[in-house]
PLY file of the C-alpha trace (Angstrom):
ply
format ascii 1.0
element vertex 474
property float x
property float y
property float z
element edge 473
property int vertex1
property int vertex2
end_header
-92.15 74.85 -39.06
-91.77 75.76 -42.74
-94.78 78.79 -43.08
-93.71 79.63 -46.68
-94.38 76.84 -48.62
-91.86 73.62 -49.56
-90.26 71.56 -46.88
-88.04 68.85 -47.39
-88.25 66.72 -50.40
-85.71 63.96 -49.96
-85.48 62.10 -53.63
-83.89 58.40 -53.73
-82.51 57.48 -56.95
-82.87 54.14 -57.60
-80.77 52.24 -60.37
-78.79 49.48 -61.04
-77.40 48.52 -65.00
-78.48 45.64 -66.97
-76.54 42.91 -65.10
-79.15 39.99 -64.87
-78.03 37.05 -66.23
-74.26 39.16 -67.32
-71.76 37.43 -65.07
-71.86 37.37 -61.44
-68.62 37.48 -59.92
-66.22 40.15 -59.51
-68.82 42.34 -62.06
-72.21 41.49 -62.77
-75.26 39.85 -61.17
-73.55 39.85 -58.15
-74.22 43.91 -57.99
-77.89 43.26 -57.81
-78.26 40.66 -55.42
-75.76 42.83 -52.67
-78.58 45.83 -53.60
-81.32 44.09 -53.26
-80.09 42.52 -49.95
-78.32 45.37 -48.39
-80.33 48.33 -50.08
-83.84 47.45 -51.30
-84.80 45.29 -48.66
-83.98 47.34 -45.46
-85.22 50.58 -47.20
-88.38 48.95 -47.76
-88.72 48.85 -43.85
-87.65 52.54 -43.44
-90.21 54.21 -46.46
-93.78 53.07 -45.25
-95.53 55.81 -44.44
-92.74 58.52 -45.29
-93.88 61.01 -47.88
-90.57 60.71 -49.67
-89.99 60.43 -52.95
-88.86 57.00 -55.05
-87.57 56.83 -58.83
-87.19 53.27 -59.81
-85.70 53.19 -63.22
-87.29 50.98 -65.62
-84.09 48.69 -66.45
-83.94 48.29 -62.33
-87.48 47.14 -62.46
-87.07 44.99 -65.37
-84.49 42.80 -63.28
-86.33 43.00 -59.77
-89.47 41.53 -61.92
-87.48 39.09 -63.15
-86.45 37.60 -59.51
-90.38 36.51 -59.33
-88.69 33.62 -61.17
-85.19 32.10 -62.18
-83.89 35.29 -61.06
-84.80 35.18 -57.90
-83.46 31.45 -57.33
-80.03 32.36 -58.14
-80.30 35.09 -55.31
-81.53 33.18 -52.96
-78.75 30.27 -54.02
-76.41 33.21 -53.23
-77.32 34.27 -50.04
-77.29 30.86 -48.79
-74.81 28.73 -50.22
-72.53 31.52 -51.54
-72.51 34.24 -48.67
-73.25 32.16 -45.58
-70.15 30.10 -46.12
-68.26 32.93 -46.88
-68.84 34.49 -43.30
-67.63 31.46 -41.80
-64.58 31.18 -43.64
-63.53 34.65 -43.21
-64.56 34.45 -39.57
-62.52 31.12 -38.74
-59.30 32.72 -40.58
-59.75 35.60 -38.30
-60.14 33.34 -35.44
-57.11 31.26 -36.11
-55.27 34.77 -36.57
-56.00 35.87 -32.96
-58.74 38.57 -34.58
-61.26 37.23 -32.49
-63.01 41.09 -32.50
-63.18 40.86 -35.90
-63.93 37.21 -36.25
-67.43 38.05 -34.00
-68.25 41.09 -36.27
-68.07 39.13 -39.35
-70.38 36.56 -38.08
-72.82 39.28 -36.51
-72.79 40.67 -40.17
-73.63 37.45 -41.50
-77.16 37.94 -40.07
-77.31 40.52 -42.64
-77.99 38.01 -45.49
-80.01 35.49 -43.58
-82.53 38.51 -42.92
-82.46 39.56 -46.43
-83.38 36.07 -47.89
-86.19 35.88 -45.09
-87.35 39.40 -46.37
-87.09 38.19 -49.47
-89.46 35.02 -49.26
-91.88 37.31 -46.71
-92.75 39.70 -49.33
-93.56 36.84 -52.07
-90.06 37.55 -54.11
-92.17 40.45 -55.86
-90.58 43.84 -54.50
-91.84 45.64 -57.02
-95.25 45.08 -55.22
-93.45 45.94 -52.14
-92.98 49.28 -53.64
-96.50 49.71 -54.89
-97.78 48.78 -51.40
-95.74 51.61 -49.88
-97.86 54.40 -48.40
-96.94 57.97 -48.68
-93.99 57.33 -51.12
-94.09 58.85 -54.52
-92.59 56.66 -57.24
-90.67 58.14 -60.11
-89.78 56.42 -63.49
-86.92 57.45 -65.82
-85.60 56.93 -69.34
-85.71 53.08 -70.01
-81.74 52.27 -69.56
-80.47 55.56 -67.85
-79.15 56.77 -70.96
-77.74 60.33 -71.28
-80.79 61.91 -72.99
-78.60 64.85 -73.97
-76.49 62.78 -75.85
-78.92 60.75 -77.92
-78.39 61.13 -81.66
-81.74 61.37 -83.04
-85.38 62.51 -81.46
-86.43 59.09 -82.32
-84.10 57.59 -80.00
-85.21 60.08 -77.29
-88.51 59.08 -77.63
-87.75 55.34 -77.71
-85.90 55.83 -74.12
-88.94 58.05 -72.78
-91.77 56.16 -73.92
-90.42 52.79 -73.35
-89.53 53.98 -69.65
-93.18 55.56 -68.90
-94.93 52.93 -70.40
-93.01 50.18 -68.11
-93.69 52.42 -65.24
-97.87 52.74 -65.93
-97.89 48.98 -66.60
-96.14 48.02 -63.21
-97.84 50.73 -60.87
-100.81 51.55 -62.60
-100.42 55.01 -63.34
-97.72 57.81 -63.89
-97.64 60.92 -61.69
-95.69 62.71 -64.16
-92.34 62.56 -62.31
-89.34 61.53 -64.18
-85.60 61.24 -63.07
-83.39 62.84 -65.76
-80.23 60.02 -65.53
-77.33 61.82 -64.15
-79.35 64.90 -64.07
-78.15 65.31 -67.51
-80.41 69.11 -68.97
-80.12 70.44 -71.87
-82.34 73.54 -72.67
-85.14 72.36 -74.74
-85.76 68.94 -73.70
-88.05 69.98 -71.46
-90.18 69.73 -74.69
-89.41 66.06 -75.23
-90.47 65.36 -71.19
-93.98 67.37 -71.69
-94.68 65.30 -74.82
-93.97 61.88 -72.74
-96.63 63.09 -69.48
-93.55 64.38 -67.59
-94.60 67.49 -64.96
-91.43 67.47 -62.76
-88.12 66.68 -63.00
-84.98 67.34 -60.93
-81.79 69.02 -62.68
-78.12 70.50 -60.86
-78.29 74.27 -61.01
-75.10 74.58 -58.71
-72.53 76.02 -61.20
-75.12 78.69 -62.49
-76.17 79.68 -59.10
-73.86 78.43 -56.68
-73.67 76.20 -53.92
-76.24 77.23 -51.47
-77.67 79.69 -53.16
-81.46 80.93 -52.56
-82.56 79.99 -56.00
-81.38 76.24 -55.19
-84.91 76.16 -53.22
-87.09 77.21 -56.05
-88.61 75.27 -58.78
-88.37 76.55 -62.25
-91.50 76.55 -64.66
-90.76 75.63 -68.11
-92.41 76.88 -71.20
-93.20 73.40 -72.15
-95.15 72.71 -68.60
-92.80 70.29 -66.68
-91.11 71.92 -63.29
-87.31 72.09 -62.83
-86.73 71.31 -59.48
-83.10 72.04 -58.39
-81.33 69.64 -55.96
-79.68 71.31 -53.58
-75.75 70.62 -53.24
-75.28 71.71 -49.94
-77.70 69.48 -48.26
-76.45 66.71 -50.91
-72.40 67.07 -50.17
-73.37 66.20 -46.26
-74.03 62.73 -47.59
-72.45 62.66 -50.74
-68.79 63.55 -50.72
-65.89 61.29 -50.71
-64.10 63.56 -48.26
-66.27 65.54 -45.75
-69.47 63.57 -46.10
-71.08 62.16 -42.90
-70.02 58.13 -44.34
-66.12 58.77 -44.31
-66.11 59.26 -40.22
-64.30 57.21 -38.34
-67.15 55.10 -36.84
-68.58 53.99 -39.86
-67.94 50.56 -41.47
-64.93 50.92 -44.21
-66.27 49.97 -47.71
-63.01 50.07 -48.66
-60.68 47.44 -46.48
-61.81 43.72 -46.44
-61.03 40.17 -46.12
-60.31 37.41 -48.24
-64.16 37.28 -49.76
-64.55 40.82 -49.46
-66.31 40.97 -46.00
-65.83 44.49 -44.10
-65.42 43.85 -40.07
-63.39 47.17 -39.91
-64.33 50.54 -39.25
-63.06 53.52 -41.24
-60.28 54.08 -38.24
-59.27 51.18 -38.65
-60.56 49.26 -35.65
-63.09 46.50 -35.67
-66.33 47.34 -36.38
-68.39 48.41 -33.70
-72.10 48.54 -34.75
-73.55 49.95 -31.75
-70.91 53.24 -32.01
-71.74 53.32 -35.81
-75.82 53.64 -35.00
-75.29 56.42 -32.41
-73.22 58.21 -34.43
-75.77 57.89 -37.57
-78.39 59.29 -34.73
-76.01 62.41 -34.29
-75.37 62.91 -37.83
-79.26 62.65 -38.86
-79.97 65.24 -36.07
-77.15 67.39 -37.73
-78.67 66.91 -41.32
-82.15 67.99 -39.99
-80.52 70.95 -38.05
-78.76 72.25 -41.19
-81.87 71.88 -43.15
-84.09 73.67 -40.75
-81.60 76.78 -40.86
-81.68 76.45 -44.51
-85.68 76.44 -45.00
-86.39 79.32 -42.23
-87.60 82.03 -45.28
-89.45 78.87 -47.18
-88.03 76.69 -50.54
-88.35 73.42 -51.66
-85.08 71.82 -50.69
-84.42 69.04 -52.71
-81.99 66.57 -51.43
-81.28 63.90 -54.11
-79.42 60.74 -53.44
-78.18 57.51 -55.25
-80.24 55.10 -53.08
-77.68 52.42 -53.66
-75.46 54.57 -51.30
-77.70 53.78 -48.32
-76.63 50.52 -46.98
-74.21 49.65 -50.02
-71.51 52.20 -50.12
-72.55 53.68 -46.35
-73.61 50.90 -44.62
-75.61 52.81 -41.73
-77.28 54.70 -44.32
-80.73 53.49 -43.59
-80.49 53.88 -40.02
-79.30 57.63 -41.00
-82.25 58.08 -43.25
-84.77 56.38 -40.49
-83.42 58.87 -37.46
-84.10 61.57 -40.23
-87.48 60.84 -40.69
-87.99 60.39 -37.04
-86.06 64.03 -36.19
-87.90 66.10 -39.11
-91.36 65.03 -37.59
-89.70 65.86 -33.97
-88.22 69.17 -35.21
-91.28 70.36 -37.03
-89.08 69.85 -40.14
-92.00 69.65 -43.54
-91.35 66.32 -44.91
-92.96 66.14 -48.57
-92.91 64.39 -51.57
-91.65 66.57 -54.74
-95.39 66.81 -56.13
-96.74 67.64 -52.56
-93.97 70.48 -52.50
-94.50 71.77 -55.50
-98.39 72.12 -54.84
-97.29 74.66 -51.87
-95.31 76.86 -54.23
-95.37 78.84 -57.21
-92.67 78.02 -59.61
-90.00 80.83 -60.58
-89.40 82.06 -64.33
-85.77 81.94 -65.09
-83.51 80.45 -67.87
-81.99 76.80 -66.98
-78.25 75.87 -67.83
-77.04 72.56 -69.28
-75.96 70.66 -66.42
-75.35 67.38 -64.74
-74.66 65.89 -61.50
-71.59 64.33 -62.47
-67.82 65.40 -61.88
-67.57 69.08 -63.38
-71.10 69.55 -63.42
-71.19 68.42 -67.22
-70.91 65.71 -69.34
-67.57 65.17 -69.57
-67.56 61.67 -67.18
-69.52 60.21 -70.32
-68.38 62.49 -72.95
-64.81 62.42 -73.56
-61.62 60.51 -75.03
-61.55 57.88 -72.85
-64.98 56.82 -73.15
-65.35 58.14 -77.25
-65.44 54.85 -78.51
-68.15 53.71 -76.78
-70.43 57.22 -77.43
-69.44 56.77 -80.88
-70.63 53.26 -81.27
-73.89 54.00 -79.55
-74.64 56.97 -81.85
-73.81 54.69 -84.82
-76.22 52.25 -83.86
-78.90 54.58 -83.10
-78.77 55.96 -86.32
-78.30 52.40 -88.05
-81.56 51.37 -85.71
-83.72 54.54 -86.43
-83.08 53.99 -90.46
-83.58 50.06 -90.69
-86.83 50.90 -88.80
-87.66 53.30 -91.26
-86.67 51.08 -94.18
-88.55 48.05 -92.76
-91.90 46.75 -90.97
-90.84 43.14 -90.87
-89.50 40.90 -89.59
-91.06 42.38 -86.22
-88.65 40.15 -84.03
-85.40 41.67 -85.78
-86.81 45.27 -85.28
-87.88 44.60 -81.36
-84.12 42.95 -80.96
-82.28 45.77 -82.47
-84.41 48.11 -80.79
-83.32 46.36 -77.05
-79.51 45.92 -78.09
-79.75 49.63 -78.62
-81.08 50.52 -75.55
-78.47 48.11 -73.71
-75.57 50.26 -75.39
-76.92 53.64 -74.83
-77.02 53.05 -70.72
-74.65 55.85 -68.84
-73.25 53.18 -66.73
-70.95 51.83 -69.54
-69.22 55.23 -69.78
-69.20 56.01 -65.90
-67.28 52.78 -65.09
-64.65 53.19 -67.86
-64.15 57.26 -66.43
-64.39 55.78 -62.89
-62.41 52.75 -63.61
-64.46 50.90 -61.62
-65.18 47.36 -63.22
-61.86 46.23 -65.07
-63.02 45.04 -68.68
-66.48 44.32 -67.85
-68.17 47.44 -69.32
-66.20 47.45 -72.72
-66.86 43.69 -73.20
-71.10 44.46 -72.35
-70.89 46.99 -75.20
-68.68 44.60 -77.80
-71.47 41.96 -76.76
-74.56 44.10 -77.58
-72.76 45.79 -80.71
-72.27 42.47 -82.08
-75.86 41.47 -80.90
-77.34 44.38 -82.57
-75.50 43.78 -85.89
-76.59 40.53 -85.90
-80.22 41.44 -85.37
-80.11 44.37 -88.20
-78.85 41.34 -90.29
-82.10 39.44 -89.51
-83.87 42.17 -91.37
-83.14 40.58 -94.51
-84.90 37.58 -93.13
-82.28 35.51 -93.98
-81.38 34.56 -90.10
-84.29 33.78 -87.26
-83.74 36.77 -84.71
-84.82 36.27 -80.96
-86.84 39.43 -79.73
-86.07 39.25 -76.29
-83.06 40.43 -74.61
-83.45 38.58 -71.34
-85.96 40.53 -69.47
-84.73 44.05 -70.73
-87.68 46.33 -71.81
-90.38 43.92 -71.81
-92.61 47.10 -72.30
-90.66 48.36 -75.50
-92.63 50.79 -77.38
-91.34 50.53 -81.24
-93.81 52.82 -82.50
-91.88 55.56 -80.61
-89.14 55.22 -83.25
-91.26 55.88 -86.36
-93.44 58.77 -84.62
-93.08 61.89 -86.67
0 1
1 2
2 3
3 4
4 5
5 6
6 7
7 8
8 9
9 10
10 11
11 12
12 13
13 14
14 15
15 16
16 17
17 18
18 19
19 20
20 21
21 22
22 23
23 24
24 25
25 26
26 27
27 28
28 29
29 30
30 31
31 32
32 33
33 34
34 35
35 36
36 37
37 38
38 39
39 40
40 41
41 42
42 43
43 44
44 45
45 46
46 47
47 48
48 49
49 50
50 51
51 52
52 53
53 54
54 55
55 56
56 57
57 58
58 59
59 60
60 61
61 62
62 63
63 64
64 65
65 66
66 67
67 68
68 69
69 70
70 71
71 72
72 73
73 74
74 75
75 76
76 77
77 78
78 79
79 80
80 81
81 82
82 83
83 84
84 85
85 86
86 87
87 88
88 89
89 90
90 91
91 92
92 93
93 94
94 95
95 96
96 97
97 98
98 99
99 100
100 101
101 102
102 103
103 104
104 105
105 106
106 107
107 108
108 109
109 110
110 111
111 112
112 113
113 114
114 115
115 116
116 117
117 118
118 119
119 120
120 121
121 122
122 123
123 124
124 125
125 126
126 127
127 128
128 129
129 130
130 131
131 132
132 133
133 134
134 135
135 136
136 137
137 138
138 139
139 140
140 141
141 142
142 143
143 144
144 145
145 146
146 147
147 148
148 149
149 150
150 151
151 152
152 153
153 154
154 155
155 156
156 157
157 158
158 159
159 160
160 161
161 162
162 163
163 164
164 165
165 166
166 167
167 168
168 169
169 170
170 171
171 172
172 173
173 174
174 175
175 176
176 177
177 178
178 179
179 180
180 181
181 182
182 183
183 184
184 185
185 186
186 187
187 188
188 189
189 190
190 191
191 192
192 193
193 194
194 195
195 196
196 197
197 198
198 199
199 200
200 201
201 202
202 203
203 204
204 205
205 206
206 207
207 208
208 209
209 210
210 211
211 212
212 213
213 214
214 215
215 216
216 217
217 218
218 219
219 220
220 221
221 222
222 223
223 224
224 225
225 226
226 227
227 228
228 229
229 230
230 231
231 232
232 233
233 234
234 235
235 236
236 237
237 238
238 239
239 240
240 241
241 242
242 243
243 244
244 245
245 246
246 247
247 248
248 249
249 250
250 251
251 252
252 253
253 254
254 255
255 256
256 257
257 258
258 259
259 260
260 261
261 262
262 263
263 264
264 265
265 266
266 267
267 268
268 269
269 270
270 271
271 272
272 273
273 274
274 275
275 276
276 277
277 278
278 279
279 280
280 281
281 282
282 283
283 284
284 285
285 286
286 287
287 288
288 289
289 290
290 291
291 292
292 293
293 294
294 295
295 296
296 297
297 298
298 299
299 300
300 301
301 302
302 303
303 304
304 305
305 306
306 307
307 308
308 309
309 310
310 311
311 312
312 313
313 314
314 315
315 316
316 317
317 318
318 319
319 320
320 321
321 322
322 323
323 324
324 325
325 326
326 327
327 328
328 329
329 330
330 331
331 332
332 333
333 334
334 335
335 336
336 337
337 338
338 339
339 340
340 341
341 342
342 343
343 344
344 345
345 346
346 347
347 348
348 349
349 350
350 351
351 352
352 353
353 354
354 355
355 356
356 357
357 358
358 359
359 360
360 361
361 362
362 363
363 364
364 365
365 366
366 367
367 368
368 369
369 370
370 371
371 372
372 373
373 374
374 375
375 376
376 377
377 378
378 379
379 380
380 381
381 382
382 383
383 384
384 385
385 386
386 387
387 388
388 389
389 390
390 391
391 392
392 393
393 394
394 395
395 396
396 397
397 398
398 399
399 400
400 401
401 402
402 403
403 404
404 405
405 406
406 407
407 408
408 409
409 410
410 411
411 412
412 413
413 414
414 415
415 416
416 417
417 418
418 419
419 420
420 421
421 422
422 423
423 424
424 425
425 426
426 427
427 428
428 429
429 430
430 431
431 432
432 433
433 434
434 435
435 436
436 437
437 438
438 439
439 440
440 441
441 442
442 443
443 444
444 445
445 446
446 447
447 448
448 449
449 450
450 451
451 452
452 453
453 454
454 455
455 456
456 457
457 458
458 459
459 460
460 461
461 462
462 463
463 464
464 465
465 466
466 467
467 468
468 469
469 470
470 471
471 472
472 473
């Protein structure tokens, strides 16, 4: 039991690049469908009543909101008319090759998608309502399209990202409690002043390079002069899960994410054997006990241990992740480890006062993933578009539709996802094609400011709560 304030704050950062309506396979909308089926719906079953902090980026919410309409029809069609036959076809092929254990696992896993289809319907196809209904869960927002805030070119561009993100959260969830996830945990000194202007009270950041992994300072929230409290994430705890070599997900009994059948199904475990679901769940329970034991030891002298994870790790990259999380929640209760939301943890602790270092939670704990020679063209294209948008809006007040479309195309360009995909070589030419398309549409929108062409204000369902006034506010 932690008697000195704080506790364990689990923070799940939920994010998806804007892929709704922009391609399907191998890159595009299928990413969203898989996340809904294998991550968000299963986690909704785990989280109700748990004091966990869940960040929902506005751009993810834009896409989940669209699923109450036509986008939801495409998702259901994917599950029933694509995923189901894929499983049966690959299972039959494995049977013919004498791999009956693998075939049985493929057929078992097909049930995940059958369940996901039913769960989607039972929740009225409205996942935002499902998140709103969760008891004890604290919901955070983020910048509108997950832009690297320290890389933005102008104060107006920064305001556009923050104001639009907060406005969308307020409309969808009724209030903004002040918690905001910095995209990629990207922080530069002084950013807290901009956060304060938009009602932010707390944000996470990574100070591992400043104090060292496992340092006691990682358990101490930090007061900023502007008001928002910075909550360091504890990389020592995060690495138990989020480590490509030594983290829990790489253990032999867990499902192998990389080894797949013709239709990208995964009936093997990490040791190359047919996947054994029962053995994997038993291991997940062991790892949950190990995690809570390490956290309890870390909190022996008190403090707020913030373990932040990408939500999509749990169920997609790490198939057993939701089961592990459920066991962590139970084991923490059994062991007397206090589970708290970030806000609850901050109520119990007086923040320290110390300087904060510029950082991200990316490779090298710096901006190199998103600001390096390999992605220079993407970075400069977004910055040029930002400067041109701010200048154009300063010079024009009409036509409104063209202004809105230019701002939305800018938001799409600013997403950190494109640079990440290019640096990590994750999606072929998809990010480059997306940037090229948004640049062309941005150019067309600016041309529409002369009134010579008609420009539609909407970019599918992206940023319906666009705060255009933020671009002209002094």
